[in-house]
ZAGU-391444 format. One line per field, with one value per residue (C-alpha): residue number from 1; residue in three letters; y, z, x. Coordinates in steps of 0.02 Angstrom, whole numbers, plus 50000, padded with zeros to 5 digits. Each point is the difference from the previous one (the first is absolute). Layout:
BEGIN
zapa <- NUM,... $
miro <- ALA,... $
y <- Y,... $
z <- Z,... $
x <- X,... $
***
This chain:
BEGIN
zapa <- 1,2,3,4,5,6,7,8,9,10,11,12,13,14,15,16,17,18,19,20,21,22,23,24,25,26,27,28,29,30,31,32,33,34,35,36,37,38,39,40,41,42,43,44,45,46,47,48,49,50,51,52,53,54,55,56,57,58,59,60,61,62,63,64,65,66,67,68,69,70,71,72,73,74,75,76,77,78,79,80,81,82,83,84,85,86,87,88,89,90,91,92,93,94,95,96,97,98,99,100,101,102,103,104,105,106,107,108,109,110,111,112,113,114,115,116,117,118,119,120,121,122,123,124,125,126,127,128,129,130,131,132,133,134,135,136,137,138,139,140,141,142,143,144,145,146,147,148,149,150,151,152,153,154,155,156,157,158,159,160,161,162,163,164,165,166,167,168,169,170,171,172,173,174,175,176,177,178,179,180,181,182,183,184,185,186,187,188,189,190,191,192,193,194,195,196,197,198,199,200,201,202,203,204,205,206,207,208,209,210,211,212,213,214,215,216,217,218,219,220,221,222 $
miro <- ILE,PRO,ALA,GLN,LYS,PRO,PHE,ALA,PHE,ASP,TRP,GLN,GLU,PRO,VAL,ALA,GLY,LEU,ARG,LEU,TYR,VAL,GLN,ARG,VAL,LEU,ILE,MET,GLU,ARG,CYS,GLU,GLN,VAL,LEU,PRO,THR,TYR,LEU,ARG,PHE,VAL,GLN,GLY,VAL,VAL,ASP,SER,ALA,ASP,LEU,PRO,LEU,ASN,VAL,SER,ARG,GLU,LEU,LEU,GLN,GLN,ASN,PRO,LEU,LEU,ASP,ALA,ILE,GLN,LYS,SER,VAL,VAL,LYS,ASN,ILE,LEU,ASP,THR,LEU,ALA,GLY,MET,LYS,ASN,LEU,GLU,PHE,ASP,LYS,TYR,LEU,THR,PHE,TYR,LYS,GLY,PHE,GLY,GLY,VAL,LEU,LYS,GLU,GLY,LEU,SER,ARG,ASP,TRP,ALA,ASN,ARG,GLU,LYS,ILE,ALA,ASP,LEU,LEU,LEU,PHE,GLU,SER,ALA,ASN,THR,GLU,ALA,GLY,MET,PHE,THR,THR,PHE,ALA,GLU,TYR,VAL,SER,LYS,MET,PRO,ALA,ASP,GLN,THR,ASP,ILE,TYR,TYR,LEU,THR,GLY,GLU,THR,ALA,GLU,GLN,MET,ARG,LYS,SER,PRO,TYR,LEU,GLU,THR,PHE,ARG,ALA,LYS,GLY,ARG,ASP,VAL,LEU,LEU,LEU,THR,ASP,PRO,ILE,ASP,GLU,PHE,THR,ILE,PRO,SER,PHE,GLY,ALA,TYR,LYS,GLY,LYS,PRO,LEU,LYS,ALA,ALA,ASP,ARG,GLY,ASP,THR,PRO,THR,GLY,ASP,ALA,VAL,PRO,ASP,ASP,VAL,LYS,GLU,GLN,PHE $
y <- 51750,50065,49937,49964,50008,50176,50022,50023,49866,49870,50126,50069,49934,49875,50093,49975,50109,50107,50175,49989,50128,50012,50095,50076,50061,49931,49901,49909,50016,49816,49881,49833,49910,50003,49931,49847,50022,49882,50122,50152,50045,50057,50184,50074,50073,49925,50115,49935,50074,49883,50047,50149,50158,50013,49822,49982,49888,49889,49980,49964,49852,49927,50039,49843,50105,50013,49810,50004,50140,49904,49842,50103,50090,49838,49914,50143,50004,49812,49997,50145,49909,49840,50097,50080,49830,49922,50145,50105,49874,50107,50141,49876,49924,50171,50027,49825,50014,50149,49946,49810,49975,50119,49917,49829,50062,49980,49811,49993,50155,49998,49828,50050,50047,49877,49911,50165,50058,49831,50020,50164,49925,49968,49875,49941,49811,49860,49985,50185,50094,50122,50159,49920,49966,49879,50002,49876,49972,49967,49884,49897,49991,49922,49875,49815,49902,49908,50158,50060,50134,50166,50000,50152,50042,50157,50083,50162,49990,49895,49971,49924,49890,49933,49917,49921,49810,49995,50034,49845,49882,50118,50022,49812,49986,50143,50111,50186,50091,50182,50101,50125,50140,50127,49992,50010,49839,49897,50055,50035,49850,49866,50093,50003,49811,49951,50071,49936,49840,49971,49999,50104,49901,50052,49902,49992,49929,49839,49872,50015,49968,49818,49975,49978,50113,50123,49912,50062,50030,50116,50095,50021,50075,50139 $
z <- 48746,49828,49850,49904,50025,49989,49863,50119,50125,49942,50003,50173,50158,50077,50157,50086,50125,50034,50069,50189,50091,50186,50037,49824,50024,49873,50093,49858,49811,49970,50146,49943,50158,49948,49823,49942,49849,49892,50015,49954,49857,50129,50044,50146,50173,50173,50136,50178,50156,50113,49960,50093,49898,50054,49947,49923,49856,50122,50114,49851,49953,50174,50017,49997,49941,49829,49984,50032,49875,49869,50025,49977,49846,49918,50036,49923,49844,49970,50033,49878,49866,50029,49981,49840,49931,50039,49950,49874,49915,49848,50115,50106,49846,49946,50175,50007,49834,50073,50179,50004,50009,50147,50090,49983,50107,50147,49979,50073,50110,50085,50076,50093,49839,49874,49968,49973,49878,49910,49973,49910,49870,49820,49880,49823,49988,49873,50002,49991,49838,49956,50101,50124,50182,50140,50186,50126,50066,49826,49958,50158,49972,49828,50052,49967,50156,49994,49978,50157,49933,49910,49847,49922,49861,49986,49838,49902,49924,50024,49812,50001,50150,49924,49868,50129,49987,50190,49991,49898,50149,50101,49859,49982,50184,49993,50113,49981,50018,50054,49878,50094,49898,50133,50042,50186,49987,49996,50178,50083,49942,50057,50166,50024,49996,50009,49982,50126,50025,49814,49964,49854,49880,49843,49850,49925,50153,50096,49959,49878,50053,49942,50131,49867,49979,49855,49849,49939,49824,50069,50101,49843,49904,50125 $
x <- 53588,50050,49901,50160,50187,50076,50130,50148,49950,50127,50142,49971,50081,49877,49948,49833,49911,49847,49985,49984,49896,49965,49840,50009,50180,50125,50133,50086,49987,50033,49980,50069,49942,49817,50017,50100,50113,49897,49853,50105,49883,49870,49990,49907,49991,49993,49933,50018,49924,50098,50181,50077,50027,50181,50043,50173,50051,50096,49849,49889,50108,49975,49815,49889,49854,50081,49996,49813,49979,50099,49894,49843,50067,50058,49834,49903,50109,49992,49813,49976,50100,49901,49838,50061,50053,49831,49887,50098,50113,50044,50056,50098,50082,50065,50068,50075,50091,50091,50028,49982,50188,50014,49855,50085,50144,49883,49999,50175,49992,49831,49976,49843,49909,50074,49835,49908,50134,49997,49812,50033,50118,49951,50077,49982,50000,50013,49809,49954,49979,50139,49979,49881,50044,49970,50040,50067,49824,49928,50144,49973,49812,50028,50135,49961,49961,50167,50106,50088,50118,49989,50113,50081,50122,50107,50050,50004,49826,49844,49991,50174,49964,49838,50110,50113,50018,49994,49812,49959,50003,49891,49874,49989,49956,49875,50104,50022,50167,50019,50106,50109,50077,50049,50187,49962,49897,50159,50036,49833,49899,50126,50023,49811,50006,49817,49825,49871,50098,50032,50188,50062,50108,50094,49938,50174,50086,49984,49866,49856,49819,50020,50135,50135,50150,49992,50078,50169,49935,49867,50131,50105,49853,49970 $
***
């Protein structure tokens, strides 16, 4: 797992894969079947003693062992990232600023690991200081007892969104709002839908926490 994003990463074709060896013999330089695209920043080697040495690319695609290898690889990577986040947060933050957007692709692509990926995400919020971050889990732990939804707002910068008139109603009710600034958030967060049973709702759409529609004059200000 690289410490930070390589200079050319954003300009390269998004192709994932690890070197596949069978009994220490290189079979494939980049085996896409063992690494999902949203983890394409990972580099490494898989060495299997169970695959035949004469395996072809076509047979590899049909081999159920590769599915088991991928599940193991993904689990190890996500567990490693979780450990880094919990024990070496500064190191994780540097990594996340480079690859957080790529990691979020997994919310809509890897249904089996969506909750694990969601726990790795970092957000600024209306209640955090500028440059500080919270998580879904921290947000939920601080929700008022009568709050049932997780609210978010999308925009170009957290500083700009903190001045949004949409936040006034939420502040008055003591409710935090996640401030999403990554372009991919507009697609991945709504598709994720809910975190541990708490629906995700856009703060600038639908009803406000008071149960009243957002006033027209507020909409015009934004």
